[in-house]
C-alpha positions in Angstrom: 107.9 97.8 100.4 107.8 93.9 100.0 110.6 94.2 97.4 112.7 96.3 99.7 112.1 93.9 102.6 113.0 90.9 100.4 116.2 92.5 99.4 117.0 93.4 103.1 116.4 89.8 104.0 118.5 88.6 101.2 121.3 90.9 102.1 121.6 89.7 105.7 124.2 87.1 104.8 126.2 89.6 102.7 125.8 87.4 99.6 128.1 87.7 96.5 125.3 86.9 94.2 121.7 88.3 94.2 119.1 87.1 91.7 116.0 89.3 91.2 113.0 88.4 89.0 110.9 91.3 87.7 112.0 93.5 90.6 110.2 96.7 89.4 107.0 95.2 88.3 104.0 97.0 89.9 106.1 99.9 91.3 105.2 103.5 90.7 107.9 105.5 88.8 109.4 107.0 91.9 109.7 103.7 93.8 111.0 102.1 90.6 113.9 104.6 90.4 114.7 104.2 94.1 114.8 100.3 93.7 117.0 100.5 90.7 119.4 102.8 92.5 119.4 100.2 95.3 120.2 97.5 93.0 122.9 99.5 91.3 124.5 100.1 94.7 124.3 96.3 95.5 125.9 95.7 92.2 129.1 97.5 93.3 129.9 94.7 95.8 127.9 91.7 94.5 126.8 90.2 91.2 123.1 91.0 90.6 121.3 89.0 88.1 118.2 90.7 86.8 115.5 88.8 85.2 113.0 91.2 83.5 111.0 92.1 80.4 111.2 95.7 81.1 113.8 97.0 78.7 114.3 100.4 80.4 115.4 98.5 83.6 118.2 96.7 81.6 119.3 99.9 79.9 119.4 101.8 83.2 120.8 99.2 85.4 123.0 96.6 83.5 126.5 96.6 82.2 126.0 93.2 80.6 122.9 91.5 79.3 121.7 88.2 77.7 118.6 87.7 75.7 117.4 84.2 76.2 114.6 82.5 74.2 113.4 78.9 75.1 116.6 78.3 77.2 118.9 79.4 74.4 121.1 82.5 74.7 120.5 84.5 71.6 122.7 87.4 72.4 125.0 88.3 75.3 126.4 91.9 75.2 127.0 95.1 76.8 123.7 97.0 76.2 125.3 100.2 74.9 127.5 98.2 72.6 124.5 96.2 71.3 122.7 99.5 70.5 125.7 100.9 68.8 126.1 97.7 66.7 122.6 98.5 65.2 123.4 102.0 64.0 122.5 102.4 60.4 120.3 99.1 60.3 117.0 100.1 61.8 114.6 102.2 59.7 111.1 103.4 60.3 108.0 104.3 58.3 104.5 105.3 59.3 102.0 103.3 57.2 98.2 102.7 57.2 97.3 99.6 59.1 95.9 98.0 55.9 99.3 98.3 54.3 101.1 96.3 57.1 100.8 92.9 55.5 102.6 94.0 52.4 105.3 95.8 54.3 105.7 92.6 56.3 106.2 90.7 53.1 108.6 93.1 51.5 110.9 94.0 54.6 112.3 92.5 57.8 109.8 94.0 60.1 111.1 94.0 63.8 108.4 95.9 65.5 105.2 97.8 65.0 103.3 100.4 67.1 100.0 101.9 66.6 100.3 105.7 66.5 97.2 108.0 66.0 95.4 105.4 63.9 98.5 104.5 61.7 101.3 102.0 62.2 104.8 102.9 63.0 106.9 100.1 61.5 110.6 99.5 62.3 112.5 97.3 59.9 116.0 95.8 60.0 118.1 96.5 56.7 121.7 96.8 56.0 121.2 99.7 53.8 118.4 102.2 53.0 115.2 100.2 52.2 113.9 103.4 50.3 110.1 103.7 49.8 109.6 106.4 52.5 111.7 104.8 55.2 113.9 107.1 57.3 116.9 106.0 59.6 116.1 105.8 63.3 118.6 105.8 66.2 118.1 102.4 67.5 117.5 101.6 71.1 117.5 98.5 73.3 114.1 97.7 72.3 115.3 97.5 68.7 118.0 95.2 69.8 115.5 92.9 71.6 113.2 92.7 68.6 116.1 92.3 65.9 117.6 89.5 68.0 114.3 87.7 68.5 113.6 88.1 64.8 117.1 86.4 64.0 118.6 89.5 62.3 121.1 90.2 65.2 122.9 87.9 67.5 122.4 84.2 67.2 119.6 82.6 65.3 116.5 81.9 67.5 115.4 78.4 67.9 113.3 76.9 65.3 113.7 80.0 63.0 115.3 79.5 59.6 117.7 82.4 58.5 116.0 84.7 56.0 117.7 85.6 52.9 118.6 89.3 52.5 115.8 91.3 51.1 116.3 94.5 48.8 
């Protein structure tokens, strides 16, 4: 209700620009959907700048996005186009937790998730990395992790470019 009230107050002057910071944090799923719909409607007549760490909000709401790290824009793109650009470059493999350090040495790991006591690893590679990896349909989370790791978009601050690995 506070977010709704804040938006209502902000809209009193019929602004052309609305900046919202983590607008869906703490909302239950139904209220989150209602609030995203409200922001989407507002975006039809105003510019809405959304600052969030919730990737789903970006994919559901935004027609343009930027990934910013330490004040530097690493990627500016249309979310769907960024996902399309990663097609064929994201691979996954389920490994034992103890094997993760070796996988991280051999491949460009962009993310890991624990799954039933094992680790689901996503790697960035221009062609099939082999060794049990399978292609995965990338999503916006893969875009984020690939960008932050320096494999997609511009190079992050303070990170040297890695040589291609086989």
